[in-house]
N, C-alpha and C positions, 0 to 999 in steps of 0.2 A: 462379871463386875456387878456390884450391888447398885441397882438403879437408884434406890432411895438415898444411899450414902453419896452417890455421884451428884444427885440433884441438891442435896443439903449442903455438900461441900462447895458446889458451884455458887450457891447463894452466899456462903461465907466468904468465898474469894471475891465475889462482887462487892460485898460490904466493905472488905478490906481495901479493895481497889478504889472504891468511891472516896475513900479517905485520903488517897494520894493526890498529888498535883500533876501526875502524868497526863498528857493530852494525846490520845490516840486518834490518828486520822487515817481512815481506810480509803484506799483508792483502787478502782478496778474490780469492785465486787461483782460486776456483771460478767466477769471472766470465769466465775465459779460455776461449773456445769452441774447438771443433774447427774445422779449416779454415784458410784464409789469414787471418793477423792482422797488422794494423799497430798497433803500440803508439804512441799519441800521448802524449808525455811532456813535462811542463814542464822547462825547461832552466835550471839555475843554475850548474852546475860542469861541467868537462870529465870529471870522474869518471864521470858518467852514461854517456858515450859508450863507456867501456871496461868498467865493471863491471856495468851494468844488463843488457846482453845475456847475460853470464855467468849471472846469477841467473834470467833468463827461460828460457834454454835448460835449466837444471836443473829448472824447474817444468814446462815444456812437452815436453821431450824433442826439440824441433825446433831446429835452428840458428837463431840470431837475429842478424841483421846490422843495422848502424846507419848512418844518414846523418849524417856529421860535417862540421864546419866545415872548409873548405879550408885554413885557416891551420894546422891540425894536421898536414897531410901534408907534413912537411919532415924530411929526414934519417932518422935511426934511428927516431925516434918515428913518423914517417909510415909507414915500412915495417912497424913493429910493429903499429900499429892497422889497417893494411890487411890484414895476415894474420889479425888478430883479427876481421875481418868488417865493418870500417868502409869506407864509400864516400864519397868527397869530394863535397861539394855542387856542385863544378865539373866533375865527371866527365861528359863528353858522353854517355856511354852509361848514365848512372845510372837514368833512368826505364825504359828497356827492360829493364835488368837486374832492377830491382825488380819490374816487372810479370811478367817471366818466372818469377822465383823464387817469386812468390806464386801464379802459375798452376800451377806444378809441385809446390808444397809443399816445395821445396828449403829455403826459409828463410822465417821471419817477419821483420818489420822494426821497428826503433825509429826514429821520426821526431819531431823537436822542432818543433812548429807555430809557435813564436815565431820560428824562422828562425835564431836564434843564442842564446847565453847571455844571459839577462836578469839581469844582476848586481844591478840595483837592485830587482828584483822588482816594479817599477812596471808593472803590467799592466792596470790597471782605472781608467778615468776616466769620470765622468759616466754610469755604467751601461753602458759599452761596454769591450770588450777592446781595448787599444791598447798596442803595443810601443814603449817609449821606448828607442831605440838611439842610439849615438853620432852617427849621421847624421840623426837626427830621428825623430819618432813615425810609426808606420805600423800598419795593421791586422795581425793575425796572418796568417802565411802559410797558404795553402790547399793546400800541397803534399801533405800526408797525405791530405786529402779527394780531391784530383784523382787521385792515384795509386790510391787505393782504387776510385774510380769507373772509371778506365781499366781496372784489372784486371777488375772485374766486367763492364764493357762487353765486353771481349774474351773473357771466359769465356762470356758469353751468346752472343756472335757465333760462337765456335767450336762451341758446341752446335748453333746454328741451321744453320751451314754444313755441319757433319758430316752432317746429315740432308738438307739442301736442295741444297747445292752442294759436293760433295767436292773439286773442284779448288781452290776458294777456301779450303776447310778446310786442305788440304795446303800451300797457299801461306802461310797464316798460321802454320802450324807451322814452316815454313822461315824465315819472317820472324823468329820468336822463337828459332830455333835449337833447336826441340824435336822429339823423336822421337814417332812414333805411340804414343798411350797415355800419354805422359808428362804431359800436361796433366790436372789433377784437375778434370774438368768437373762432377763430382758435389758438389764443395765450394762454399763461399760465402766471400765476403770480409767481414771485420768490422774495425771500428776499436775498439780497447779504450783508453779514456781512462786515463791513469796519472798519479798525483800523487806526487812525491817531496818530502818535507819533511825538512830537517836540523835537529837539535837536540842540543846548543846550537850556535849559530853564533858562533864566536870567530875573528877574523882577527888574527893577530899573527905576528911573525917566527918561522919554524920552522927546524928543522935543514935542511930542503930548500932554503929560500930562502938560507940561509947558504952551503950547498954550491954552489948555483947562482952566487952572487956570486964564488966562487973559480974557477969553470969558464968563466963567460961574462963577457966584458968589457962593462961598462956595460949590464946587462940592462935592458930597458924597464920603465917603471912598470907597464905592463899585465902583463908577465910576472911581475914580483915580486908584484903584487897577487894574481894567480892562485895562485902558489906559496905565498904566506903564508896565504891563505884555505883552499885545498884541502889544502895540506900539513899545516896544523894540524888539519884535520878528520880526516885519515887517521892521523896520529901521536898526537894527543891523545885521540882517541876521540870519536865522534859517533853519535847514534841516527839512522838513516836509515829513515824510515817510507815504504814503497812501497805505495800503494793502487791496486788495479785496480777500475775502475768497470764498470758493466754494458756489455756489448758493443753497439755500434751496427751493426746490419746495413746493408750498403751497397745491396743490391739494391733495396729500396723507393725509393731516391732516383733510380732509373732509370725509374720508372714514369711515362713521358711519351710521348705518341704520336710526337713528333719523334725522341726517342731510340730508340723501338721501330722506327721506320722505318729509321734508320741501322744498327741491329743486324741487321736483316733484309735490308739492301740487297744486290742482286746485284753491284753494282760493287765492285771491289777497294778496300780501305781499308788504307792503310799507317799506320804508328805515328803519324807526325806530320802526316798529311793533315788539312786543314781539313774539317770535316763539318758538316752542317746543324744538328746538335744542340749545337754548340759553346757557344753562349750559354746554352742550357738547362743544360748540364753545369756551366758556370761558376757559374751561380746556385745549382745544387744543391751545388756544392763550398763555396760561402759559407755556405749553410744548414747543411751538415754540419759545417763548421769551427766555427760558433757552438755547435753541439750538443756537440762534444767539448771545446771550450774551457770551456764552462760546467761540464761534468762534471769536467774536470781540476781546476779551481780550487775547485770545491765540496768537493773531497776533501782540501784542505789539513789537515794534522794540527796542530791548535792546541796551543800549549804555553805555559809560563809566560813565556817571553821575549816572545811575541806580546802577552800580556795586559799586562805591565808597559810594553812599548814603546807600545802604544796609549794606555794611561792617561796616561803621561808626556807624550805628544805632544798629547793632547786635554784635558789638565787645564785648568781655567779660569784659573789664574794661574801665574806663573813660579816661585812659591815653593810647595813641596810638602812636607808633613809626612810623614816616612817611614812611621810607623805608619798614618797615614791612607791612604797609597798602598797599603800591604799589606792594609788592611781593604777597600778598594775592589776590590783584586785577588781577595780572598776571595769577595766578592759575585759577581764575574764568573765565577770558577771554579765556584761553586755553580750558577749559571745554566747554564753550559756542560754540566755533567754531566746536566742534565735535558732537554737538547735532543735531538731526533731529527733526524739528517741533518747534524749538525756533528760532525766527528771530533776526538778529543782525544788528546794524548799519554798514555801509560800513567801517567806521574807525576801527571796530573790526575785519574785515576780513583780515586786513594787519598784519604783524608781530608786536608783542607787546613788543619787547625788550626795547623800549624806556621807558616803565614803570620801568624797572630794572636799567636804566642808567641815562639819562639826562632829561627825560620828555620833549623832544624837541617839542612835539605837544601840550604840556601844558594841557593834560587831567587831571592830578592831580592838578596842580597849579590853574587851572580855577575853579574846584569844591571847592578847599580850599579857594579861594578868596571869593566865594559866602558864604561858611559856616562861615568864620570868619566875614564877613561884617554883617551877620544876627545874630551873637552871638551864633550860634549853637556850635561852637568850638572856642577855643583860643589857642595861642601858648605859650609854656613854654619858659623860658629863653634859654634853650638849643635847642629849635626848635621842641620839641615834640608837639603832638596834645592833647589837653584836652577837652573832651566833656562837654557840658552843659546838664546834665541829665534832667533838668526841661524842656528845649525846645525840647528835643528828645521825651519826653513823652506827652507834651502838644500839642494837635492838633490845638489849637488856634481858631480863628474866621473863619467861613466858607468862607467869602468873602475876607479875607486878608492873608490866609495861603500861597498863591502863593508868596507873598512878604515876610512874616514873616519867613517862614521856607520852602524854596523850596526843601531842602533835604528830608523832610518828604513827600512832594508831589511826588518826584521822586521814593522814596521807595514804597509808596502806589501804584504807577502805575503798578508795576510788581508783586504785591502780588498774583494776580491770576495765575502767572506762578509758580506753587507750586514746580515743580522739581528744578527750579532755586533757589527759596528761601530756600529750604531744603539744597541744596548744599552750598549756601552762609552761612547758619547757621553752617554747618559742618566746612567750611574753617575758619570762624570767631572764632571758638572755639578751633581749633587745636593748639597745642603748636608750638612755633616758630621753634623748631628743626625739627618737622614733616613737616612744610611748606618748610623749606630749603631742606629737602630730596626730597620732591615732585618736587621742581624746578629742582634740580640736575637730577632726573630721567627723568622728562619731556624733558629737553634739551638734555640729552644724547641720548634718544630715537629719538628725532626730528632730531638731526644731522645725525644719522645713517640712519634713514628712508628717509630723504631728499636726501641723497647721493644715496641710492638704487633706489629711484624713478627717479632721474635725470639720473643716469647711464643707467637705463633701457630705458629711453625715448630717449637718445642721443647716445647710444653705436654705435661705428663704428668698425667693424671687421678689425683688422690689424692696427688700429690707436689709439683706446682707450687703456689706460694702464690697468694693472691688478688692481683689486679692492683694494688690500692692499696699492697701491700707493696713491689713492685718498680718502680713507675713513678717517674721523676724528678719532683722537686717544687720549686716556687718559692714561698717565703713572702715577701710584700711587707712592706717596712718603712716608715719615715717619710720625710719630705721631705729628710732630711739625706743620703740616698743613700750610706749606709755599708753595704757588702756583705760577706757571709761565704760562702766556698765551703767546703762541708762534705761530706767524702768518706767513704763507708762502707767497711767492711772486706771481706776475702776470704770468698767463699761467702755473703755477706750481701746487703743491699739498702738503698735509701735509708731504709726504715723503721727501720733500726738506729740512725740518728742523729737521728730525728725529735724525740725528747724534748729534746735539746740545741738543735735548730733552733727549736722552739717557744719556749724560754726566750730565745733570741737575738732572735727576732721581738718578744717582749714588751719587749725593751730597745731596740727601734726599728730593728734591723738587717734588711736584706734578706738572705735566706738561700736559696741554691740548693744542692740535693742532687742531683748527677748520678747516674745509674745507670751503674756500670762495666759495659762490655760483657761478656756472659756471665753476668751476675748477675740475680737476680729472675725467672728463667725456669726453667731445669732444669740439672742438672750436665752433661748432654751439650753444652749450649751453652757452658758454661765450658770444657769440655775442648777446644773448637776455638779458643780465644782465645790470644793472645800478650800479654805484658805491655805491648807498645806499643799494643795496642787499649785497654788501661786508661788509658794515658797520653793517648791521643786523647780519651777520654771526659772526663778531667779538664781537658784544654785547652779543649774545647768548653764545658764548664761555666764555666771561667775567662773565656773570651771573651764568653760570654753575659752574665755578671755585670758585667764591666768596661764593657760598652756600656750598662749601666743605672745603674751606681754610679760615684761619683767616686773613692772609695778602697775598698780591699778588705783582708780578712784571709783567709788560707787555712789550713784545718785538716782533720784527718781522724782516723779511728780504725783502729788496727792496720795492715793493709796500706794502708788509705786514708791513714794518717798518713805512711807511706813515700812514697806518691804526692804528698802535699802538699809534703813536703820536696823531692822530686824537681822539682816544678814551680818552686819558688822558687829552685832552683839555676840555672834556665834562663831566667828572665825578668828584664828590667831596664827598667822603664818609669818612671824618674824618681820613685820614691816612691809609685807607685800602690798597691803592696802594703805595708801598714803592719806586718805581722807574720805569723808562722806558728806554729800550735800543733799538737802531735802527741800523741795519746793512745795509749799502749801500742804504740809503733812498734818493730818488730823490726829489729835491725842486720843479721843474716844468718840463713840457714836454720837453723843450729844453735841459734838463740835460741828457736825453736819447740819445744815439748815433744813427747814421743813420742805423746801423745794426738792431736796435730795432724798430724805427719809421722812417717814411720818413722825409726828410728835411722839415724845417718849411714852405718854400714857396710851396713845393709839397703837404704838408699836408693841407694847407689852400686852395689850388686849388682843392684838392680832396673833401674837405668838401663842397665847393661851387657847385661842379659838381653833387654830389650825393644827392638824396632825403633821408629822414630819413629811409624809409623802405628799400632802397637799401644799406644804410650803413651797415645794419646788415648782408648783404649777401657778403660783400667784405672782402677778407682776403689777408694778406701779408705773404710771405714765411718767416719762422722763422728757424734759425739754432741754436738750444740751446746747451749750454754746457752740459746739462744733458737730452739727448733725451729720457732716460728711464722714465723721470718724466714730462718734459715740452711738451706742444703742438708744433707741427711742422708748424702750421698755426696760424697766429695772426689776430684776427678779428679787422677790422678798428673801429668798434663801441666800442670795448674794449679800444683802445687807447684814444678815445674821453672821455671815462669815467675816465681813469687815469687823464687826463687833468682836468676834473671837480673836481675830488677828491683833487688834489694838489692845484688847484685854491682856493678852499674854506678852505683848511688847512693853507696855507701860512700866512694869517693875524691873525690866532689864536695861532701861535707858542709861542708868547710872554706870554701867560697865563700859560705856563708850568713852574712851580717853583719847582717841585719835582726833586730828583736826576736823572740825565740823562747821558746816555752813547751813543755816536755816533761812529760807527765803519765803516771804509771805506778801500777799496782796492786802493792803490796808482795809479795803472794803470788799473783801471776798464774799460773794453771795452764797457760796456753798460751804466753805470751811471757815470756822471762826478763827480769827487771829489769836484769840486767847489760848486755843489748843496748841498751836505751833509754838507759842511763847512758853507754855508749860513743858513742851518737849525740850526746848532750848535750856530751860532752867534745870531740868533733870540730867542732862548730859554733863558729865564731870570733866570733860576735856578742858585743859587750861588754854587751849587754842580753839576758841569757838566764836562764831560771829552770827548775829541776827540782822538780816536785811529786810526792811519793810518798804514796799513800793506803793506809790499812790495810784493804785489801779482799783477799778470798781468791778472787776471780773475775776473769775476763778482761774480760767485757762490763760495764765500769763506767759506761757511758753509759745503762744501763737498770737497773731494779730499785732495791732499797733503797740509800739513800745516794748515788745518782747526782747528787742536787742539789748535793752538795759539789763534785763535778767541774764541774758547770755553773757554779757560783759562781767557781771558779778561772779558768775560761775567760772569763767575763764580766768579771772584774776585770782580766785581762790585756788584753782588748780595750779596756776603758775607759781603761787607763793609756796606751794607744798610739794611740788614734783621732785 
């Protein structure tokens, strides 16, 4: 292979790749051993043939060549990929070239054990790996295993002959075109299983397919399908998770007396000569193939598309309630994060409360858009999901399934993960009431465990409050199942709203008081948090309560009031939330007094002076009205997050049309009444009320006269329940 052409073409490929929006994430590079390596890789697109060797060479520092489908070696593209290190599957010298390059260390290799692209991702049936190709099903190819075994066979034979029979040693060197000392006899051959998972998978007409249509007369359906799928991946952006498994050492598979006899034989053995150990090596190659196939597909990176596709395909009926589907997806995602040995996409590592509220990351809406556009599902008049049973059962054409039914492709991809598919089957068939109980239990446990973990991590003797102050709390109500989500304020804890919660419980309401992340522990914990962490705490509390109660109210105090208002701007569940109440809500940072935050000019100067990492270490002294609950030190980073929360909330207040109550202390020393009045004015509900109480303190849910505020809230709830 022309080294200059290989290097030049590699630079060209890198330049082209840098123009794309694909994001390649490598995992497990430490598993790549020294010595001769064959990377056994699952094959879904032609992209892998070109770009994967580029990344592997960057990691290993060794040229990486690939075995590519013969159909690619035509015209300019064929010349291009040949110079990039690809060898055709029909090249008569391919095996000897591969063995030689592995023996000398000239190059490592990428081989696709499926034998060709598996566009349907249908690879697993009845517990066995089976390739469904256009010409019919067949077992995975053993080529990677056979070549690895042949390489190690000749490495061992060269070592043996070098000491035992120098003439045969020199003859073998000549056979492979190697010079004395060129063969790396001190090395070993390994197979590294590699899994590539793409997310999201969206096949639609791209600019590449449109250009192709103008340059090529009547391009084939197969060509257009590949361009539409792979072109949209490159241009629209896709996450490519590449996982390297533990290396499989090949030499142990040669430990057989018949193989040892052939390695030590005095008779000349040419590359394709039949040998006594042929059948033994064939069986070893099948065993080796099963080992790396199992490893490859056990490393699939599970993502939201997999979860939704599996659930929609395995749901017990053709009618699916969208919120029910998202709820079941939440259960599966929670289970996945707790599993050892199942790999998940980075987006699943984050809290999944968005699935139960506003779908703000569009994980559900994106997959539904694909499903609807392909006719796999349709929407009923009331918004329900209706499956097309024919498309869910028909696997379609081999070359077009990626376009016709990507949901089936996504579901096929994770079939080898039998623990996952078994759990999804269970979740898909469970009654809705059982799923709701699951969610309730999961979120109750999570809230308590998160608090225990954070308190243990940040506890400060003499400063941290007792556990009962900061722990989230549920108060059970009567059988009417009316719930109230009650959110505490900044630097406080659930105990801050406990008095109002007790009164609401006496009125028959179920009340849940979530702990906002960073609160109830120590200021250093709060300094590490972002306002989106508080949003997640509120969402988890809302999801917990809505899976126990039929109707809800949402309310909060101070910053908690802002979070309550933020929540109701983002949820729309056909009247489940009957109203929102906000006690002393700030409109913007300037609404806080100087005893809580620095003056604006001081604040701006402070932000310019401090780097982000130092902001987390800066604190302002705080003299709270309730020192038994609130922190005595206010993290500067927390003030910044309040600012961000309120900035993004302000323009959304106009979407609040449900009944709303704003409560304010007339002489609040912390939050200006002007701010809460602005909030009231921006809310567009026709049923809204502003209550001003003649108090001179901020914490009007505690201490003398607080029962007046309780009464106002109770009356509001009674009027709208």
